[in-house]
N, C-alpha and C positions, 0 to 999 in steps of 0.2 A: 627424272628430268627428260621431258620430251624435246626432241630436236625440231625446232620450228622457227619461222621468222618472228621477230618481235612484233611487227605490225605489217599489214598488207593493205594495198589500196582496195582490192576486191577480194571478198571471202571465198568465192567459188570460181573455179576455172573449168574449161572443157578438158576432157581427157587427152585429146590430141593423139598424134602418132609420132614416132621417133624415126627420122630418116637420116641417112648418111653417116659418115664417120666424124669423129671429133676434129674440129679445125683448130681449137685452142685447148690448152691443158693436156696435150698429148705427148709430153716428154717429162722426164724427171728434172725438176727445177730446183728443189731445195735440198733433198737428201742424196744418198748414194744409190739407193734402190727404191723401186716403187711397185705398186700393184696396178697393172694396166688391164682394163677391160678388153675382152676380145669380141664381145657382142653387145648389142644395145639392150637396154632394159631400164626398169625403175627400181630404185633402192630406197627402202623406207628409212625413216629416222632411227628406228630400233635396230635395223641391220647395221647402219653406220655406227651406232653406239656400241654394238656387240663387237664389231671389228676394231673400233678404237680401243676398247678394253683389252682385247687380245694382243694388239700391237703394243700398247703402252706397258703391259706386264713384261713383255720381252725386252722392250727398250729400257725400262727402269732397272731390270735385273742386270743388264749388261752395260748400263751407263750410256745409252744412246739417246737419240732424239727422234720424234716422229711428227709428221704433218698430215692433217686430214684435209683433202682438197676438194671434197664434195659437200654440198649442203642441200637439205631438202627444201626447195622453194615452192614446190607445186602441191596444192591441196587436193586430196582425193576424197570424194564424198561416198557415203555408204548408207543405205537405208537400214533401219533396224530389222531384226528377224521377224518373220511372220507379219509383214506389213504389205498390203496390196500395192500394186504398181499404180503410178499416177500421183496426183496431188503434189507435183512440183519436185524440184531437185532436192536431194537430201543434204544435210549439214556436213561440213568437212569432218572426216573421221580420222585421217592421218595425213602426214606429209611425205612426199617422195622427192628424190633427186633423180633427174633425168641423166642417164649415163649413155654416152655413145661409144661405139667401139673405138679403141685407141686412147680413151681418156684415162689419165692416171688418177686414181682415187685416193691412195694412201702412199706416203713416202716415209722412209726410215733412213737414218744416218748415224754414223759413229759406231757402227757395229761390224763384227766379222761377217763374212758372206754367209756362213752356215746359220748363224743366229738370225740374220735378217731374212733368209730364205724360209726358215722354219716359222718365224713370226708372221710373215706375209702369207704363207700357205695356210696357217690357221685362220687368218682373216678371210682368205679366199673361200674357205669352206663355209663361211657364214653368209656368203653373197649369192644371189640368184642368177648371176651372170658368170660366164667363163672368164678366167683371169690368167695372167702370166706375170712372172717376175721381170721387171724392166730395170735396166741400169742407166746410168748417165750416158752411156755410149749407144743405147738402143736407138735404132732409126725411128724417125717420126712416122706415124701412120701405121705402125704394126710391123 
């Protein structure tokens, strides 16, 4: 199951650049603990799904609950292998979520601290950005 929008107005987007820190979604809102990004980056739908599976296994085993707070809205195009440059922009290959530093990507609740920390550290190992464990009391903005 690929994580992607049901429908979009335009199939292709420019790659763009990621500037600044997260102004929204930068605190733990639903659970007790969260996984907060410490740097900017792009996270693919497959990486989000791998993290979701890791967190859900720990949450289900201990009777907790989890929330996924990122979604891949941006299409990334890629030309096939051994194709010459030119002849237009390639078709969308996969979808990514834009993550700014300070944004909370996953949340978990109803679990002991040790279990939540272990689950979120497993999820953090699957992501291309540095992360930290955030609590409800963590200051906004890192």
